[in-house]
C-alpha positions, 0 to 999 in steps of 0.5 A: 882083211886087212889092207896091206897098203894101209897097214904099211903107211899106218907103221910109218906114220910111227917115223922110227921103228920100235920094238913092233916094227922095223923097216929097211931099204932092202934084204940079203939073204945070198950071204951069211952075214945078210941072213943072220941080220934078217935072222936077228930081225926075226927072233927080236922082234918075235921075242918082243911080241908074244901075243901081237904080230909084228912088222917088217918093212921093206923097201924104204929110204930110212932117213927121210921115211921114203917108199922106193920099193924092191924087186918082187920077192917070190921065195916060199922057202924063206920060211925054212930059214926061220926053222932052220936056225931058229928055236921055236921059229914063229911063223912069218910071211912075205907078202908083196905090197903093191904101191902105185906110184912106184914103178911097175916091177917095184913093190914094197915088202911085209914081213908079217912075223906071227905072235909064238909066246915061246923065247926064239934063239939061234940053235946053231951058229951063223956069221959071228952070232954063236948059238943060243943067242936071244935077241929081242927090241929095246926101243928101235934096238935089237939087243942081245943076251945068252942068259935066261929071257923074260917075255914081256908083251908091251905091245898088243893094244897098239898093234891091234889099233892100227890093224883095225885102222888098216882094215878093208873096206868097199870104197878101198877095195873098188879104188884097188881095182880102178887104180889097178886098170889104170896102171895097165894098158888095154892090150894088157887085158886087165881082168877081176874075177871074185871067189868066194864073194869075199877075195878080188883078184885083178890080173894083167897080161899079153897075151900071145898063141904057141902051138895053138896053146894061150900063154901070157908075157908080163903078168900081173896078179894081185889081190885087191882086198890086200893090195898084195901082188901075188904073182909077177913075171918081168919074161917068161910065158906064162898059163892061167886057169882058175875055177870057183875057189882057185886061180892056177899059174903055171911058168914058163922058161924059153930055154936053148942052143943054136936052132934047138929051144922049147919051153920047158914048165918052170913052176905051178902055183895055185891061190886056194881062196877058203871060206873062212876069208883066208887064202893060201898059196902053194908051189910046186917045181916043175923045172927038170934041166935040159940037158945039151951036147957038152961040146955045144956047152964048152963053146957056149960059155967060151962065148960067153966069156968072151961078150962079158969080157968086152962087157967088162973092159967096156969095149964097143959091142957090135949090133949082133953082140948087143943081141946076144948080149940080151940073153947072155944071162940065160946062157950062162944059166944054161951052163949052170944047170948042165954043172959047167966049173965056173960058171955061176960065178961068171953070172954072178960077176955080170950083174953090176955091168948089166945094171949100169946099162941103159937098156935093162932087158940082160940085167931083167934077165940076170935077175930072172936067172938068179930066181930060177937058179934059187928054186932048183936049189932048194927043191935039189 
């Protein structure tokens, strides 16, 4: 198995991007431009590495190679984007790699582009890129052509050497377990389990009993062999179950208006460990958005707008408004799910203002709301 943290360090040791890896401060998939640029990099790296893996490392301050991290990214539909826009799309894998010195909510994103040995091209236009465009790498630069392109394998030996040097061993695994336990306080009950005598999985979370059922909040799950964070939840309640070969996470969100609140299942994630030294992760969206009385929804939406207007004008908030501010993104999300006009635009507009506040609780809920809406959008 490859230790992904060590792999990233080995890639960064090459100092600059080249034809088999790229590094980014962040990627943005919420806009046409962001999607187009990501597709360009995947296409270019795939065409320049027909017989070996290629990589994009995300969360790196470019000039100094400083590891600054990004938010945990759990969008399992990213392959759909690749398949939708690229002819002969390579298989890609996005992994969240834990680094001890980063804040708890930060990871380094690692995109692995598996070899395909076919010329990958845009099969439909996006942003300023036209249909049929072929991207490829020349050193650290992505080039393009509309003419024929000949695949050349020049990085196979060096990439295999880098991956071999990043192979996991017993010391790295033990260090990873100890590191996980040290990073999580005792009240989060850090625990480990070995699957198939090969995989070491650690998890931690704040245990709570709700209606005689066991939930966990602030859950963190890592596959220690590869130093990959498999699951992260900043706020939501989570149920955990496991057997000899699988680890099962069911995520819930707490939603409601006035006194009408309940826990709604959001998503079920199954991590299945195979006998051949590999694992796969399958997610199923369970969420059925709750419907509320239209009159109550419009009242909620108007109150949200009044509070946001005060926030936007930097007006002082009283204690009750400060309490409501923490759930402002969640309330806007309820309005979006119930199809109130302009509710999504209002939600997005709150982000920059919430990010500037010293207390990040509302901003974390803002990011969680966008994550839920993105999942619902993909499902529909």
